[in-house]
C-alpha positions as CSV (number, residue, x, y, z in Angstrom):
1,M,57.5,44.0,12.3
2,S,59.4,40.8,11.2
3,G,58.2,38.8,8.3
4,A,57.4,35.8,10.5
5,A,55.2,38.0,12.8
6,N,53.4,39.5,9.8
7,A,52.7,36.1,8.4
8,A,51.4,34.9,11.7
9,R,49.1,37.9,12.0
10,M,47.7,37.3,8.5
11,Q,47.1,33.7,9.3
12,Q,45.2,34.6,12.4
13,A,43.1,37.1,10.4
14,V,42.2,34.3,8.0
15,K,41.1,32.1,10.9
16,L,38.9,34.9,12.3
17,E,37.3,35.6,8.9
18,P,33.8,34.0,8.8
19,R,33.3,31.3,6.2
20,R,31.3,32.7,3.3
21,P,28.6,30.6,1.8
22,P,28.9,29.5,-1.8
23,K,27.4,31.8,-4.4
24,G,25.0,29.2,-5.6
25,G,24.7,25.9,-7.4
26,L,25.2,22.3,-6.1
27,A,27.7,23.5,-3.5
28,M,24.8,25.2,-1.6
29,L,23.4,21.8,-0.8
30,A,26.0,21.1,1.8
31,V,25.4,24.4,3.7
32,A,22.5,23.1,5.7
33,P,20.8,19.7,6.3
34,H,17.4,20.6,4.9
35,R,19.0,21.7,1.6
36,I,20.6,18.5,0.5
37,L,17.9,16.2,2.1
38,F,14.9,18.1,0.7
39,F,16.7,18.3,-2.7
40,F,17.2,14.6,-3.0
41,G,13.8,13.9,-1.5
42,A,12.1,16.0,-4.2
43,L,14.0,14.2,-6.9
44,Q,13.2,10.8,-5.4
45,A,9.5,11.7,-5.1
46,L,9.3,12.4,-8.8
47,A,11.4,9.3,-9.7
48,A,9.4,7.0,-7.5
49,V,6.1,8.1,-8.8
50,A,7.3,8.1,-12.4
51,W,8.5,4.5,-12.0
52,W,5.1,3.6,-10.5
53,I,3.3,5.3,-13.4
54,A,5.4,3.2,-15.9
55,D,4.3,0.1,-14.0
56,L,0.6,1.0,-13.7
57,L,0.2,1.9,-17.4
58,G,1.2,-1.7,-18.2
59,R,-0.9,-3.4,-15.4
60,Y,-4.0,-1.1,-15.4
61,G,-3.8,1.2,-18.4
62,N,-3.1,-1.6,-21.0
63,W,-0.7,0.7,-22.8
64,Y,1.7,-2.2,-23.1
65,A,2.4,-5.6,-21.5
66,P,3.1,-5.5,-17.8
67,I,6.8,-4.8,-17.1
68,D,8.7,-7.7,-15.6
69,W,10.7,-6.1,-12.8
70,S,13.3,-8.0,-11.0
71,L,11.3,-7.5,-7.7
72,P,7.5,-7.7,-7.2
73,A,6.2,-4.3,-8.1
74,P,4.0,-3.8,-5.1
75,F,6.9,-4.5,-2.7
76,A,9.2,-2.2,-4.6
77,H,6.5,0.5,-4.7
78,A,6.0,0.3,-0.9
79,Y,9.8,0.5,-0.2
80,L,10.4,3.4,-2.7
81,L,7.8,5.5,-1.1
82,A,7.8,4.6,2.6
83,Y,11.5,4.2,3.1
84,G,12.9,5.9,-0.1
85,L,10.8,9.1,-0.2
86,F,9.6,10.2,3.2
87,P,12.8,9.7,5.1
88,F,14.6,12.4,3.1
89,F,12.0,14.9,4.2
90,I,11.8,13.5,7.8
91,F,15.6,13.7,8.2
92,G,15.8,17.1,6.6
93,F,13.2,18.4,9.1
94,L,14.6,16.6,12.1
95,L,18.3,17.6,11.4
96,T,17.0,21.2,11.2
97,A,14.5,21.3,14.1
98,V,16.2,19.0,16.6
99,P,19.4,21.1,16.7
100,S,17.3,24.2,17.3
101,W,15.3,22.5,20.0
102,L,18.3,21.0,21.8
103,G,21.0,23.6,21.2
104,V,23.4,21.2,19.5
105,Q,24.7,21.5,15.9
106,P,24.6,18.7,13.4
107,R,27.9,17.6,11.7
108,R,28.1,18.4,8.1
109,H,29.8,15.2,7.1
110,G,27.0,13.3,8.9
111,Y,24.0,14.7,7.0
112,V,25.9,15.0,3.7
113,S,27.1,11.4,3.7
114,S,23.7,10.1,4.7
115,A,21.9,12.0,1.9
116,V,24.5,10.9,-0.7
117,L,24.4,7.3,0.3
118,M,20.6,7.1,0.4
119,A,20.4,8.8,-3.0
120,L,23.1,6.5,-4.5
121,G,21.4,3.5,-3.0
122,L,18.1,4.4,-4.7
123,I,19.8,5.0,-8.0
124,V,21.3,1.5,-7.8
125,L,17.9,0.1,-6.7
126,Y,16.2,1.5,-9.8
127,A,18.9,0.0,-12.0
128,G,18.4,-3.3,-10.2
129,L,14.7,-3.3,-10.8
130,A,15.3,-3.1,-14.5
131,T,18.2,-5.6,-14.5
132,S,18.7,-8.1,-11.7
133,P,17.7,-8.8,-8.0
134,G,21.4,-8.7,-7.0
135,V,21.8,-5.1,-8.1
136,A,18.6,-4.1,-6.4
137,I,19.7,-5.7,-3.2
138,A,23.0,-3.8,-3.3
139,G,21.0,-0.6,-3.8
140,V,18.8,-1.3,-0.8
141,A,21.9,-2.1,1.3
142,L,23.5,1.3,0.4
143,H,20.2,3.1,1.2
144,V,19.9,1.4,4.6
145,I,23.5,2.4,5.5
146,G,22.7,6.0,4.6
147,Y,19.6,5.8,6.7
148,A,21.5,4.5,9.6
149,I,24.0,7.4,9.4
150,A,21.2,9.9,9.7
151,L,19.6,8.1,12.6
152,A,23.0,8.0,14.4
153,E,23.4,11.7,13.9
154,I,20.0,12.4,15.5
155,L,20.9,10.1,18.4
156,R,24.2,12.0,18.8
157,L,22.3,15.3,19.1
158,I,20.0,13.9,21.7
159,A,22.9,12.4,23.7
160,K,24.8,15.7,23.8
161,S,21.9,17.8,24.9
162,A,20.7,18.5,28.5
163,E,17.4,20.1,27.4
164,S,14.4,18.3,28.8
165,D,11.0,19.1,27.3
166,N,12.1,19.1,23.6
167,K,14.3,16.2,24.4
168,R,11.2,14.1,25.0
169,Y,9.9,14.9,21.6
170,S,13.3,14.2,20.1
171,R,13.5,10.8,21.7
172,L,10.0,9.9,20.5
173,L,10.9,10.9,17.0
174,A,14.2,9.1,17.1
175,A,12.3,5.9,18.3
176,G,10.0,6.2,15.3
177,V,12.9,6.7,12.9
178,A,14.6,3.7,14.5
179,A,11.5,1.7,13.8
180,G,11.7,2.8,10.2
181,G,15.3,1.7,10.0
182,A,14.2,-1.7,11.3
183,G,11.6,-1.9,8.6
184,A,14.0,-1.0,5.9
185,A,16.5,-3.5,7.2
186,A,13.7,-6.1,7.3
187,F,13.1,-5.5,3.6
188,L,16.8,-6.0,2.9
189,L,16.7,-9.3,4.8
190,F,13.6,-10.4,3.0
191,L,15.4,-9.9,-0.3
192,L,18.3,-11.9,1.0
193,T,16.3,-14.8,2.5
194,G,12.9,-14.7,0.9
195,A,11.2,-14.8,4.3
196,G,7.7,-13.5,3.7
197,E,7.1,-12.4,7.3
198,L,10.0,-10.0,7.0
199,A,8.3,-8.4,4.0
200,D,5.0,-8.2,5.9
201,F,6.7,-6.5,8.9
202,S,8.5,-4.1,6.5
203,R,5.3,-3.1,4.7
204,R,3.0,-2.8,7.7
205,G,5.6,-1.5,10.1
206,A,6.4,1.3,7.6
207,L,3.0,2.8,8.2
208,W,2.1,2.0,11.8
209,F,5.5,1.7,13.6
210,F,7.3,4.4,11.7
211,L,5.4,7.0,9.7
212,V,2.2,7.5,11.8
213,P,4.2,7.9,15.0
214,V,6.7,10.3,13.4
215,F,4.2,12.4,11.5
216,F,1.8,12.7,14.4
217,T,4.6,13.5,16.9
218,V,5.7,16.4,14.6
219,S,2.1,17.5,14.3
220,H,1.7,17.4,18.1
221,R,4.8,19.5,18.6
222,M,4.5,22.0,15.7
223,V,0.9,22.6,14.9
224,P,0.1,24.3,18.3
225,Y,3.3,26.3,18.1
226,F,2.7,27.6,14.6
227,S,-0.9,28.3,15.5
228,S,0.2,30.4,18.5
229,R,2.2,32.6,16.1
230,V,-0.8,33.4,13.9
231,L,-4.0,33.1,16.0
232,E,-4.7,35.5,18.8
233,P,-5.6,34.9,21.5
234,Y,-4.2,31.4,21.6
235,V,-3.3,28.9,24.3
236,V,-0.8,26.2,23.3
237,Y,-2.4,22.9,24.0
238,R,-0.3,19.7,23.8
239,P,-1.9,17.0,25.9
240,R,0.5,14.1,26.6
241,W,-2.4,11.7,26.8
242,A,-3.3,12.3,23.1
243,L,0.3,11.8,22.0
244,A,0.6,8.6,24.0
245,L,-2.8,7.3,22.8
246,V,-2.1,7.8,19.1
247,I,1.4,6.4,19.1
248,S,0.5,3.4,21.2
249,G,-2.7,2.9,19.1
250,S,-0.7,3.0,15.9
251,V,1.7,0.4,17.2
252,L,-1.2,-1.8,18.3
253,H,-2.9,-1.4,15.0
254,G,0.2,-2.6,13.2
255,I,0.4,-5.7,15.6
256,L,-3.3,-6.5,15.0
257,E,-2.8,-6.2,11.2
258,M,0.1,-8.6,11.3
259,A,-2.0,-11.0,13.3
260,N,-4.8,-10.6,10.6
261,A,-7.2,-9.4,13.4
262,W,-9.0,-7.1,10.9
263,G,-12.3,-7.2,12.8
264,W,-10.7,-5.7,15.9
265,L,-8.8,-2.8,14.5
266,W,-11.7,-0.5,15.4
267,L,-10.8,-1.0,19.1
268,V,-7.6,1.1,18.6
269,D,-8.6,3.2,15.5
270,A,-11.8,4.7,17.1
271,P,-9.9,6.1,20.1
272,M,-7.2,7.5,17.8
273,L,-9.9,9.1,15.7
274,A,-11.6,10.7,18.7
275,A,-8.2,12.1,19.9
276,V,-7.4,13.5,16.5
277,V,-10.8,15.2,16.1
278,H,-10.5,16.6,19.7
279,L,-7.1,18.1,18.8
280,L,-8.4,19.5,15.5
281,L,-11.1,21.4,17.4
282,R,-8.8,22.5,20.3
283,W,-6.0,23.6,18.0
284,G,-8.3,26.0,16.0
285,L,-9.3,24.3,12.8
286,S,-12.1,26.8,12.3
287,R,-9.7,29.7,12.6
288,C,-6.7,28.3,10.7
289,F,-7.7,29.9,7.3
290,K,-6.3,33.3,8.5
291,A,-3.0,32.1,7.0
292,R,-2.6,29.5,4.2
293,L,0.6,28.2,5.6
294,L,-1.1,27.4,8.8
295,A,-4.3,26.1,7.2
296,V,-2.4,23.4,5.3
297,L,-1.0,22.0,8.6
298,H,-4.5,21.8,10.2
299,L,-6.1,20.4,7.1
300,S,-3.5,17.6,6.8
301,L,-4.8,16.3,10.2
302,V,-8.2,16.1,8.6
303,G,-6.6,13.6,6.2
304,L,-5.5,11.5,9.2
305,A,-9.0,11.6,10.7
306,L,-10.5,10.5,7.3
307,S,-8.1,7.6,7.1
308,L,-8.9,6.4,10.7
309,A,-12.6,6.8,10.0
310,L,-12.4,4.7,6.9
311,S,-10.4,2.1,8.9
312,V,-13.1,2.0,11.6
313,V,-15.8,1.4,9.0
314,Q,-13.8,-1.3,7.3
315,S,-13.0,-3.1,10.6
316,V,-16.6,-3.1,11.7
317,E,-17.5,-4.5,8.3
318,W,-15.0,-7.3,8.8
319,L,-16.4,-8.0,12.3
320,A,-20.0,-8.0,11.1
321,F,-19.8,-9.6,7.6
322,D,-16.3,-11.1,7.4
323,R,-15.5,-9.0,4.4
324,A,-13.9,-5.7,3.5
325,M,-15.4,-3.5,0.8
326,L,-13.1,-0.5,1.0
327,G,-9.9,-2.3,-0.1
328,T,-6.9,-0.1,0.5
329,A,-8.9,3.1,0.8
330,P,-7.8,3.7,4.4
331,L,-4.2,3.2,3.5
332,H,-4.2,5.6,0.6
333,A,-6.2,8.2,2.6
334,M,-3.3,8.0,5.1
335,T,-0.4,8.2,2.7
336,L,-1.9,10.8,0.4
337,C,-4.3,13.0,2.4
338,Y,-2.1,13.0,5.5
339,F,1.6,12.1,4.8
340,S,1.9,13.7,1.4
341,A,-0.2,16.7,2.3
342,M,1.6,17.2,5.6
343,M,5.0,16.8,3.8
344,V,4.1,19.6,1.4
345,A,2.8,21.7,4.2
346,M,5.8,21.3,6.6
347,V,8.6,21.2,4.1
348,S,7.2,24.4,2.4
349,R,7.3,26.2,5.8
350,V,10.8,25.0,6.6
351,S,12.1,25.9,3.1
352,L,10.6,29.4,3.1
353,G,11.8,30.2,6.6
354,H,15.3,28.9,6.1
355,S,15.7,30.6,2.7
356,G,14.9,34.0,4.3
357,R,11.6,34.3,2.6
358,S,8.3,35.4,4.1
359,L,6.2,32.6,5.7
360,I,3.4,32.9,3.1
361,A,2.0,30.1,1.0
362,D,1.8,31.4,-2.6
363,N,-0.7,30.1,-5.1
364,W,1.6,27.4,-6.3
365,T,2.1,26.0,-2.8
366,W,-1.6,26.3,-2.1
367,L,-2.5,24.5,-5.3
368,S,0.2,21.8,-4.7
369,F,-1.3,21.1,-1.3
370,W,-4.8,20.7,-2.5
371,G,-3.5,18.6,-5.4
372,M,-2.2,16.1,-2.8
373,V,-5.6,16.0,-1.1
374,A,-7.4,15.7,-4.5
375,T,-5.0,12.8,-5.5
376,G,-5.8,11.0,-2.2
377,L,-9.6,11.4,-2.8
378,V,-9.3,10.1,-6.3
379,R,-7.3,7.1,-5.1
380,V,-9.8,6.4,-2.3
381,L,-12.6,6.6,-4.9
382,A,-10.8,4.0,-6.9
383,E,-11.4,1.5,-4.1
384,M,-15.1,2.2,-3.6
385,P,-17.3,-0.7,-4.7
386,L,-19.8,-0.3,-7.5
387,A,-22.7,-2.4,-8.6
388,G,-21.6,-6.0,-9.1
389,G,-18.5,-5.5,-6.9
390,R,-16.5,-3.7,-9.6
391,T,-14.1,-0.9,-8.7
392,L,-12.8,2.0,-10.7
393,T,-9.3,0.6,-11.2
394,E,-8.7,3.0,-14.1
395,L,-8.5,5.8,-11.5
396,I,-5.3,4.3,-10.1
397,P,-3.0,5.5,-12.9
398,L,-4.9,8.8,-12.9
399,A,-4.1,9.3,-9.2
400,A,-0.4,8.6,-9.9
401,F,-0.4,11.1,-12.7
402,L,-2.1,13.7,-10.5
403,W,0.4,13.2,-7.7
404,F,3.3,13.5,-10.1
405,A,1.9,16.7,-11.7
406,F,1.2,18.5,-8.4
407,F,4.5,17.5,-6.9
408,L,6.3,18.6,-10.0
409,L,4.5,22.0,-9.6
410,W,5.7,22.2,-6.0
411,S,9.3,21.1,-6.9
412,S,9.6,23.8,-9.6
413,R,8.9,26.4,-6.8
414,Y,11.1,24.9,-4.0
415,I,14.0,23.0,-5.5
416,P,15.7,26.3,-6.7
417,M,15.7,27.5,-3.1
418,Y,18.1,24.7,-2.1
419,L,20.6,25.8,-4.8
420,R,20.6,29.5,-3.9
421,P,21.8,31.5,-0.9
422,R,19.3,32.9,1.5
423,V,17.6,36.0,0.1
424,D,18.2,37.9,3.4
425,G,21.9,37.3,3.2
426,A,22.1,35.2,6.3
427,S,24.0,31.9,6.4
428,G,22.2,28.6,6.3
């Protein structure tokens, strides 16, 4: 055999040899979307809450004089959590689940560049909060660009797929993520122009146009599916009317809030509450404790029901007495007892399954989940009126400490998974 023919044969063998995953370390992050996005999401969660604790100890704890950030602390807090924290986990889930649903693979450069730009943007934003508005604005701009890249990758997956039923869920999720992108961009424009209505749209839209539709759509798609894998006998129940009612109700709630129609929120919140309670009963809440990793998904929806119930009470109070005694209790029940708890529940499941581990919630995962719920209840309690109209504002820093502690516990269990190969030897 000639030397040229032998070289050609060797080159062909190299091409046919499967790509071996890295042995471990930071290089593992690029192997799959969930790895790099969940990794940066966990770090951002800890950073965002640590920053918030530093602010709260000055404003409520009287440990030192309130810190003079370059941007209003409540606005920065809302952005760092709603747009800076949850999207990492949302994109990590969607760029793992949607390709499986639709049979189309994500591009590595798409999810890696998105994750890196979002993370870099947040680092610059933190630096800007401590130095100047201009630096903070540059950070938000970088973060929004990274967000847009991830959204574009999801839209590309949908466009290339011919699958129908799961494509409907994918489109709904993409619409919710697009609304989140609009809210993040609105915050950037607010920083550039000072237009207060843009800040209002960004803050309220984050919850009602973005996070509630996305989280509930994921719940509607995945909770019955996972339940069917554990509970027997089980009939998968995904009523389209409930999905349409909650998503449209969430959007209407946001519109009513921006119109300051507080006394009429119950008109949309009460039907949403009824739909969620109906689904909890039909999906098997009473049987979900057969497996902890299933129970956490069901119990997260109880947090959504609690938030909606508090909102109904507050709205009726506005209508009857032209006042609101519950403050931000409904908001924090939603963000902590539903979003944060569901994030721990769903991300734990994805992380375990895609690391080749058994789908079993160990004691650390179980404790982390209940820690999120307990944090939410403490934060809700901080809004409850006492005699003379006083509230327990000292519980606000405590709630932040609890969130940080329990999420640090969760992170110590799951972050190492993103830096190591699968335990079963498979790729991904």
